RODO-2510 file (C-alpha; in nm, 4 decimals, decimal comma):
residues 337
     n   res          X          Y          Z
     1     m     8,8451    13,4076    10,4550
     2     n     8,7341    13,0524    10,3703
     3     t     8,7032    12,7993    10,6518
     4     p     8,9569    12,5146    10,6073
     5     e     8,8106    12,1866    10,5031
     6     t     8,7860    11,9103    10,7598
     7     i     9,0096    11,6139    10,6542
     8     y     8,9781    11,2645    10,7899
     9     v     9,3020    11,0576    10,7756
    10     a     9,2074    10,6929    10,8264
    11     g     9,5128    10,4973    10,9452
    12     h     9,6893    10,7949    11,1061
    13     r     9,8985    10,5694    11,3284
    14     g    10,0378    10,3712    11,0362
    15     m    10,3606    10,4597    10,8568
    16     v    10,1879    10,6298    10,5596
    17     g     9,8922    10,7770    10,7489
    18     s    10,1155    10,9444    11,0057
    19     a    10,3253    11,0894    10,7256
    20     i    10,0180    11,2262    10,5523
    21     v     9,9189    11,4034    10,8773
    22     r    10,2697    11,5515    10,8964
    23     q    10,2483    11,6713    10,5355
    24     l     9,9073    11,8383    10,5916
    25     l    10,0362    12,0145    10,9033
    26     a    10,3545    12,1244    10,7212
    27     a    10,1429    12,2662    10,4401
    28     g     9,9635    12,4820    10,6947
    29     h     9,6424    12,2881    10,7377
    30     p     9,5016    12,3554    11,0903
    31     a     9,5462    12,0631    11,3299
    32     d     9,1927    12,1104    11,4584
    33     h     9,0587    12,0393    11,1062
    34     i     9,2426    11,7082    11,0774
    35     v     9,0235    11,4221    11,2147
    36     t     9,1770    11,0951    11,3342
    37     r     9,0564    10,7987    11,5282
    38     t     9,2499    10,5046    11,6755
    39     r     9,1207    10,1504    11,6245
    40     a     8,9987    10,1475    11,9859
    41     e     8,7954    10,4589    11,9134
    42     l     8,6590    10,3465    11,5778
    43     d     8,6662     9,9938    11,4292
    44     l     8,6529    10,0528    11,0537
    45     t     8,5217     9,6983    10,9943
    46     d     8,2095     9,7918    11,1924
    47     q     7,9720     9,9389    10,9338
    48     a     7,7344    10,0987    11,1828
    49     a     8,0161    10,2622    11,3747
    50     v     8,1712    10,4003    11,0559
    51     r     7,8363    10,5406    10,9401
    52     a     7,7788    10,7102    11,2765
    53     f     8,1347    10,8563    11,2763
    54     f     8,0864    11,0114    10,9299
    55     a     7,7438    11,1481    11,0168
    56     h     7,8888    11,3128    11,3264
    57     t     8,2191    11,4496    11,1957
    58     r     8,1126    11,5347    10,8324
    59     p     8,4604    11,5565    10,6777
    60     q     8,5081    11,7147    10,3349
    61     q     8,8102    11,5045    10,2424
    62     v     8,9230    11,1518    10,3249
    63     y     9,2666    10,9909    10,2993
    64     l     9,2030    10,6150    10,3234
    65     a     9,5398    10,4796    10,4469
    66     a     9,3996    10,2340    10,6965
    67     a     9,4670     9,8685    10,6183
    68     k     9,5561     9,5384    10,7702
    69     v     9,9167     9,4891    10,6601
    70     g    10,1926     9,2319    10,7077
    71     g    10,4795     9,0495    10,5401
    72     i    10,4798     8,7187    10,3494
    73     h    10,4552     8,5050    10,6641
    74     a    10,1568     8,6970    10,7996
    75     n     9,9778     8,6858    10,4570
    76     h    10,0362     8,3090    10,4393
    77     v     9,9058     8,2344    10,7913
    78     f     9,6133     8,4796    10,8012
    79     p     9,4769     8,5074    10,4414
    80     a     9,1084     8,5276    10,5572
    81     d     9,1933     8,8115    10,7945
    82     f     9,3713     9,0067    10,5225
    83     i     9,1013     8,9864    10,2595
    84     y     8,8019     9,0265    10,4979
    85     q     8,9316     9,3145    10,7053
    86     n     9,0615     9,5136    10,4101
    87     l     8,7456     9,4633    10,2081
    88     m     8,5313     9,5760    10,5080
    89     i     8,7490     9,8805    10,5797
    90     e     8,7300     9,9970    10,2153
    91     a     8,3637     9,9325    10,1611
    92     n     8,2593    10,0895    10,4932
    93     v     8,4658    10,4044    10,4607
    94     i     8,3880    10,4698    10,0936
    95     e     8,0148    10,4117    10,1249
    96     a     7,9875    10,6218    10,4399
    97     a     8,1911    10,8978    10,2827
    98     f     7,9550    10,9063     9,9852
    99     c     7,6428    10,8954    10,1952
   100     n     7,7693    11,1966    10,3989
   101     g     7,8594    11,4158    10,1064
   102     v     8,2360    11,3601    10,0839
   103     r     8,3384    11,4529     9,7324
   104     k     8,7144    11,4015     9,7543
   105     l     8,8658    11,0767     9,8737
   106     l     9,2094    10,9182     9,8197
   107     f     9,2521    10,5460     9,8484
   108     l     9,5940    10,3920     9,9050
   109     g     9,6724    10,0601     9,7527
   110     s     9,9906     9,8591     9,6833
   111     s    10,2144     9,7506     9,4015
   112     c    10,1129     9,3875     9,4719
   113     i     9,7916     9,4548     9,2732
   114     y     9,9866     9,3811     8,9571
   115     p    10,0302     9,0332     8,8015
   116     r    10,3254     8,8247     8,9265
   117     l    10,4857     8,8264     8,5843
   118     a    10,3827     9,1780     8,4762
   119     e    10,6059     9,3440     8,2123
   120     q    10,8665     9,5701     8,3730
   121     p    10,8323     9,8525     8,4585
   122     m    10,4701     9,7935     8,5625
   123     s    10,2244    10,0444     8,4195
   124     e     9,8730    10,1090     8,5387
   125     q     9,7383     9,9258     8,2345
   126     a     9,8875     9,6010     8,3713
   127     l     9,6126     9,5676     8,6256
   128     l     9,4023     9,2494     8,5876
   129     t     9,6134     9,1213     8,2964
   130     g     9,7445     8,8037     8,4686
   131     p     9,7650     8,5924     8,7891
   132     l     9,8698     8,7588     9,1112
   133     e    10,1588     8,6564     9,3347
   134     a    10,0089     8,3682     9,5406
   135     t    10,1726     8,4642     9,8722
   136     n     9,9679     8,7830     9,9038
   137     e     9,6778     8,7320     9,6688
   138     p     9,3997     8,7910     9,9285
   139     y     9,5501     9,1277    10,0259
   140     a     9,6015     9,2197     9,6616
   141     v     9,2430     9,1273     9,5654
   142     a     9,1147     9,3530     9,8443
   143     k     9,3276     9,6388     9,7230
   144     i     9,2047     9,5924     9,3641
   145     a     8,8504     9,6016     9,5006
   146     g     8,9277     9,9333     9,6611
   147     i     9,0370    10,0780     9,3303
   148     k     8,7233     9,9497     9,1625
   149     l     8,5062    10,0888     9,4441
   150     c     8,6481    10,4318     9,3801
   151     e     8,6042    10,4017     9,0035
   152     s     8,2511    10,2708     9,0330
   153     y     8,1402    10,5582     9,2644
   154     n     8,2953    10,8040     9,0209
   155     r     8,1176    10,6469     8,7203
   156     q     7,7787    10,6322     8,8948
   157     f     7,7883    10,9552     9,0980
   158     g     8,0570    11,1716     8,9491
   159     a     7,8315    11,3831     8,7289
   160     s     7,5305    11,3899     8,9601
   161     h     7,7001    11,4324     9,2994
   162     g     8,0495    11,5619     9,2152
   163     v     8,2143    11,2498     9,3504
   164     d     8,5936    11,2458     9,2849
   165     y     8,7512    10,9391     9,4410
   166     r     9,1157    10,8644     9,3456
   167     s     9,3619    10,5857     9,4059
   168     v     9,7413    10,5741     9,4387
   169     m     9,9596    10,2662     9,4297
   170     p    10,2960    10,2981     9,6048
   171     t    10,6066    10,0932     9,5422
   172     n    10,7974     9,9486     9,8421
   173     l    10,7884    10,2053    10,1202
   174     y    11,0239    10,2658    10,4108
   175     g    11,0865    10,5402    10,6680
   176     p    10,9743    10,6702    11,0070
   177     g    10,7084    10,4552    11,1722
   178     d    10,8064    10,1338    10,9931
   179     n    10,7738     9,7898    11,1490
   180     y    11,1060     9,6439    11,2580
   181     h    10,9773     9,3076    11,3750
   182     p    11,2373     9,0334    11,3154
   183     e    10,9850     8,8019    11,1403
   184     n    10,7082     9,0221    11,0014
   185     s    10,8887     9,3294    10,8620
   186     h    10,9728     9,4168    10,5057
   187     v    11,3222     9,4155    10,3559
   188     i    11,4584     9,7550    10,4611
   189     p    11,3447     9,7558    10,8219
   190     a    11,4523     9,3949    10,8513
   191     l    11,8010     9,4746    10,7234
   192     i    11,8288     9,7771    10,9475
   193     r    11,7545     9,5702    11,2495
   194     r    11,9892     9,2870    11,1498
   195     f    12,2821     9,5134    11,0739
   196     h    12,2268     9,7201    11,3880
   197     e    12,2155     9,4085    11,6093
   198     a    12,5216     9,2650    11,4328
   199     k    12,7115     9,5917    11,4953
   200     v    12,6090     9,6096    11,8646
   201     s    12,6981     9,2420    11,9143
   202     g    13,0287     9,2721    11,7299
   203     l    12,9422     9,0025    11,4781
   204     p    13,1940     8,9679    11,1893
   205     e    12,9335     8,9011    10,9183
   206     v    12,5673     8,9135    10,8246
   207     a    12,4207     8,6448    10,5973
   208     i    12,1417     8,7451    10,3583
   209     w    11,9157     8,5030    10,1726
   210     g    11,9491     8,4906     9,7943
   211     s    12,2099     8,5928     9,5441
   212     g    12,1595     8,9664     9,5907
   213     t    12,0826     9,0139     9,2194
   214     p    11,7035     9,0792     9,2278
   215     m    11,6131     9,4452     9,1730
   216     r    11,3650     9,6419     9,3866
   217     e    11,2404     9,9940     9,4077
   218     f    11,2062    10,1840     9,7320
   219     l    11,0268    10,5094     9,8145
   220     y    11,0760    10,7170    10,1340
   221     v    10,7426    10,7459    10,3138
   222     e    10,7499    11,1274    10,3375
   223     d    10,7737    11,1341     9,9564
   224     m    10,4716    10,9035     9,9418
   225     a    10,2719    11,1353    10,1680
   226     a    10,3702    11,4361     9,9578
   227     a    10,2542    11,2489     9,6466
   228     c     9,9204    11,1711     9,8164
   229     v     9,8522    11,5364     9,8999
   230     h     9,9650    11,6355     9,5482
   231     v     9,7265    11,3911     9,3805
   232     m     9,4361    11,4772     9,6105
   233     n     9,4719    11,8484     9,5285
   234     l     9,5011    11,8237     9,1548
   235     p     9,2157    11,9987     8,9734
   236     n     8,9699    11,7408     8,8421
   237     a     9,0104    11,8601     8,4857
   238     v     9,3885    11,8065     8,5070
   239     y     9,3522    11,4669     8,6717
   240     q     9,1069    11,3461     8,4108
   241     l     9,3457    11,4282     8,1330
   242     h     9,5824    11,1610     8,2679
   243     a     9,3380    10,8962     8,3856
   244     q     9,0697    10,6718     8,2385
   245     p     8,7367    10,5892     8,3962
   246     m     8,8329    10,2251     8,4556
   247     v     9,2129    10,2660     8,4786
   248     s     9,2199    10,5668     8,7086
   249     h     9,4810    10,4665     8,9665
   250     i     9,8223    10,6288     8,9748
   251     n    10,1594    10,4555     9,0434
   252     v    10,3893    10,6226     9,2937
   253     g    10,7482    10,5078     9,2676
   254     y    11,1131    10,6147     9,2824
   255     w    11,3313    10,5681     8,9801
   256     p    11,5750    10,3914     8,9564
   257     d    11,5583    10,0544     9,1343
   258     v    11,8587     9,8888     9,2996
   259     t    11,9863     9,5337     9,3488
   260     i    11,9325     9,3728     9,6870
   261     a    12,3089     9,3510     9,7158
   262     d    12,3451     9,7309     9,6658
   263     l    12,0625     9,7878     9,9113
   264     a    12,2336     9,5685    10,1718
   265     h    12,5603     9,7582    10,1411
   266     s    12,3682    10,0912    10,1671
   267     v    12,1948     9,9778    10,4832
   268     a    12,5236     9,8577    10,6249
   269     r    12,6814    10,2022    10,5700
   270     a    12,3747    10,3756    10,7176
   271     t    12,3891    10,1658    11,0361
   272     g    12,7661    10,1703    11,0702
   273     f    12,8109     9,7942    11,0245
   274     t    13,1596     9,7273    10,8907
   275     g    13,1711     9,3483    10,8845
   276     e    13,1288     9,1132    10,5864
   277     i    12,7993     9,0712    10,4008
   278     r    12,7475     8,7172    10,2675
   279     f    12,4789     8,6232    10,0209
   280     d    12,3377     8,2683    10,0383
   281     a    12,2594     8,1865     9,6764
   282     s    12,1096     7,8480     9,7804
   283     k    11,8111     8,0419     9,9176
   284     p    11,5328     8,1746     9,6921
   285     d    11,5595     8,5119     9,5236
   286     g    11,1950     8,5749     9,4538
   287     t    11,0845     8,7840     9,1528
   288     p    11,3851     8,9086     8,9538
   289     r    11,2520     9,2595     8,9286
   290     k    10,9659     9,4778     9,0488
   291     l    10,9627     9,8316     8,9158
   292     m    10,6762    10,0730     8,8916
   293     d    10,6160    10,2930     8,5851
   294     s    10,5422    10,6296     8,7495
   295     s    10,5386    10,8345     8,4293
   296     r    10,1679    10,9181     8,4768
   297     l    10,2419    11,0855     8,8106
   298     q    10,5457    11,2590     8,6738
   299     s    10,3358    11,4043     8,3949
   300     l    10,1121    11,5429     8,6687
   301     g    10,4080    11,7411     8,8092
   302     w    10,5372    11,5267     9,0973
   303     h    10,8783    11,3781     9,1570
   304     a    11,0369    11,2062     9,4591
   305     k    11,2886    11,4180     9,6495
   306     v    11,4580    11,1859     9,9033
   307     d    11,7223    10,9553     9,7600
   308     l    11,7900    10,6084     9,9085
   309     h    12,1122    10,7182    10,0882
   310     r    11,9422    11,0064    10,2746
   311     g    11,6262    10,8063    10,3319
   312     l    11,8156    10,5205    10,4976
   313     e    11,9986    10,7603    10,7271
   314     l    11,6723    10,9152    10,8421
   315     t    11,5066    10,5730    10,8861
   316     y    11,7958    10,4476    11,0992
   317     q    11,7638    10,7540    11,3171
   318     d    11,3969    10,6655    11,3595
   319     f    11,4851    10,3075    11,4455
   320     l    11,7334    10,4204    11,7148
   321     a    11,4722    10,6503    11,8606
   322     h    11,2010    10,3887    11,8774
   323     s    11,3694    10,0460    11,8854
   324     p    11,2669     9,8248    12,1830
   325     p    11,5288     9,7381    12,4417
   326     t    11,4638     9,3614    12,3985
   327     p    11,3799     9,1471    12,0969
   328     l    11,0153     9,1523    12,0024
   329     s    10,8137     8,8263    12,0272
   330     a    10,6075     8,6930    11,7357
   331     f    10,2656     8,8500    11,7057
   332     r     9,9509     8,8404    11,4990
   333     p     9,9804     9,1448    11,2686
   334     s     9,7470     9,4315    11,3630
   335     t     9,5456     9,6691    11,1549
   336     t     9,7108    10,0064    11,1059
   337     q     9,4502    10,2741    11,1837
***
């Protein structure tokens, strides 16, 4: 009987990383062959520490889900932190993995890698075809660098060392383990918190910025984790049929997208808020539409399973189980690891 491979999940305390660990365990992978480290135990921006960790643990597979993340406000206030820390995490982990014989690695990026005015839906070929969204450009540049690191190691060491490093780019994610901070969270956790607090306080209405007409795509995090495991385990010959050496990343999305207005009403139903929802059209809407073209992944045999209605119900249950008793104060966003 073959000994199970040792798998290192970088970022296991983050929303995606923790979901990947759950997926691996559910698939029967032994817990004692899943390696994790907290940020206190291993600072991934410390090159010497990362090299020593890999030399000691010698994993066979790596899921690189660790990243410094945050919303628009955090990206605006701390651009140097976002580009520096994400570049260091990627470079240190990928190089140490290669130097210690790791042949299979999966890097997790973001849909923000695509140009601000990319044609919809956004295909993998849209990468580097136009200017990025200014509000999170440093983070996006770091994620693009991660893709190119994987591709470059494949091109230089694929044939000689069997290196097979892959990248997946998720759409907007939500689900258990999300950040519900009132200022630094993304749209779904922010709406969940607002509608919940409005319900508890007995408020008659909730006001939402914008007209409600922009369209967005949302993917439940457990589906994202399942997609990661699916892509990691694809035979190389199959994967290569659907990828190109310098356009090798794979979009992970959920079709179709929804308007912000429809999303707001769905969140209200999930949280039990029965008051009025008012849209303030005097406030900015942002990009009219952001939709991923996930046909490459679908051709590789994977489809999302959790629809928005069910996903919001499960996410609200998670919020109730983990919501703080008092409002959170503003904080400097941390690295998920």
